C-alpha positions in Angstrom: 0.0 0.0 0.0 1.3 3.4 -0.9 2.0 5.9 1.8 0.7 9.4 1.6 3.1 12.1 2.7 1.6 14.6 5.2 1.2 18.1 4.0 3.3 20.7 5.7 2.2 24.3 6.4 4.1 25.6 3.4 2.5 22.9 1.2 -1.0 23.9 2.4 -0.6 27.5 1.2 1.6 27.0 -1.8 -1.4 27.0 -4.3 -1.8 30.8 -4.0 0.7 33.2 -5.5 2.3 35.7 -3.1 0.6 38.5 -4.9 -2.8 36.8 -4.6 -2.2 36.2 -0.9 -1.3 39.8 -0.4 -4.4 41.1 -2.3 -6.5 38.8 -0.1 -4.8 40.2 3.0 -5.4 43.8 1.8 -9.1 43.1 1.4 -9.4 41.4 4.8 -7.5 44.2 6.6 -9.6 46.9 4.9 -12.8 45.0 5.9 -11.6 44.7 9.6 -10.7 48.4 9.8 -14.0 49.4 8.2 -15.9 47.1 10.6 -14.1 48.6 13.6 -14.7 52.1 12.5 -18.4 51.3 12.1 -18.5 49.8 15.6 -16.6 52.7 17.1 -18.5 55.5 15.3 -21.4 56.0 17.7 -19.5 55.5 21.0 -16.8 57.9 19.8 -19.3 60.6 18.7 -21.2 60.2 22.0 -18.2 60.2 24.3 -15.9 62.7 22.6 -18.1 64.6 20.2 -18.0 65.2 16.5 -14.4 66.6 16.6 -13.1 63.1 17.6 -14.4 61.4 14.5 -11.5 62.6 12.2 -9.0 61.5 14.8 -10.6 58.0 14.9 -10.4 57.8 11.1 -6.8 58.9 11.1 -5.9 56.3 13.8 -7.6 53.6 11.9 -5.8 54.5 8.7 -2.5 54.6 10.5 -3.2 51.1 11.8 -4.1 49.9 8.3 -1.0 51.4 6.8 1.2 49.6 9.4 -0.6 46.3 8.9 -0.1 46.6 5.1 3.6 47.2 5.5 4.0 44.3 7.9 1.9 42.0 5.6 4.1 42.9 2.6 7.2 41.9 4.6 5.6 38.6 5.6 4.5 37.7 2.0 8.1 38.3 0.9 9.3 35.6 3.4 7.6 32.8 1.4 9.7 29.8 0.6 12.5 30.6 3.0 13.8 28.5 5.9 11.7 28.5 9.1 14.4 30.6 10.8 14.3 33.2 8.1 10.5 33.3 8.2 10.6 33.8 12.0 13.1 36.6 11.6 10.9 38.2 8.9 7.9 38.0 11.3 9.9 39.8 14.0 11.1 42.4 11.5 7.4 42.9 10.4 6.4 43.5 14.0 9.2 46.1 14.4 8.3 47.8 11.1 4.7 47.9 12.2 5.6 49.6 15.5 7.8 52.1 13.7 5.1 52.9 11.1 2.6 53.5 13.9 4.9 55.7 15.9 6.1 57.7 12.8 2.6 58.3 11.4 1.2 59.0 14.8 3.8 61.6 15.5 3.3 63.1 12.1 -0.5 63.3 12.7 0.1 64.9 16.1 2.5 67.5 14.6 0.1 68.3 11.8 -2.8 68.7 14.1 -0.7 70.9 16.5 0.5 73.1 13.6 -3.0 73.5 12.3 -4.2 74.5 15.7 -6.8 71.6 15.8 
């Protein structure tokens, strides 16, 4: 009787191209951010007023931009050794943190400069 080799994690996802996986990730990330903005709209407006809604939108867009940068790094780690993929995952976390800090500071400075 012939033995069937077990599928590994990389075998299970090898059918999709890296570009296709990233496009799917983009759609899912945008869907999650849109859902969270919808959930947070009424509480934010009630607790902080109309002026807080643009800040909520900017915060959600900053989070989305950071996720997209990290996702791009992770998709690029396909086909490498497990150690290289783990290092790419750590790099993606660091890049995500750096993007959030940089864009958050930029939003703060722009808001302060505009007197908002």
